[in-house]
N, C-alpha and C positions, 0 to 999 in steps of 0.2 A: 516576410516582406510583401507589401501591397503596392506594386508599381502602378503608376498612372502617368499619362502623357499630359503635360501642362505647357502653356505658353508663358514665357518670361520676357521681360523687357530690360532686365539689367544683368550683366553689363552691356548686352546687346540683344536684340530680339532673336528668339530661338524657341524651338520645341525641345523640351527636356523630358527625360524619363525620370520621375522622382518617386521617392518613398513617401507614403501617406500614413497617418496615424491609424491604429487599429480601432475600428468602431466598437469592438467588444471589450476594450480595455476598461477595467473597473476603476482605475485611477482617474483617467481624463475623459472617459466616455466618448472617445473618438475625436477630441478637440486638439490633441497633440501636446497639451501642457496646461499650466495654470497661471493666472495672474496673481501676483503676491504684492499686496500693498505694504509699504514700510514707512516708518516715521523717523523723525529726527531723534537722535539719542538723548540730547539734552532737554528739548522742549516737549517731545512726544507728538509734535505736529506732523501731519501728513507730509511726506517728502517725495513720494513717487510710487511707481508701480514697476515691478520686474516681471519678466516672463521666464517661467521655469519649465523647460521642455520635459515631457514625460519619457519614461524608459522605453515605451513601445514605439517611439518615433525618432528617427535620426534625420534632421533636416539638412544635413550636409551630404546625404547620399543622393546625388543627382548626376545624370549623364546627358550631355548635349546630343540630341539626335540629328537636328537639322537647323543650321543657322538660317534666319530669315532676313530678307533685305530690309534696310531701314527705309521708312517712309519719309518723304520730305516734309518739313515743318510748315512750309508756305508754298503756294503754287508758283511754279517757275515757268515763265513765258520767255521763249527765245524769239524775239522779234528783231528785225533788221533795224539798227539805230538810224540809218540814213534813209530808209524807205525807197520807194520807187518814184517819188515826185521829182520833177525837174528843179534845179537849184534856183531858177529865176522866176 
């Protein structure tokens, strides 16, 4: 196992300890898997790409170390809606 600390944003921001692919693997050369193109059975046309993970890497092995606070999506200003001006 090759543990690394990574930052993730889904399902919430956190620091996680995760398993990484083996750079000395002869099958994937440290990329963690292969893209496999496939075609339609009837026409033979290109239909998409699938990701096949390598045996040297398990992408489900991860442990949350520290949840991080969410950052606001817009600047929030808290101003007094009435202000300090006289009403007349």
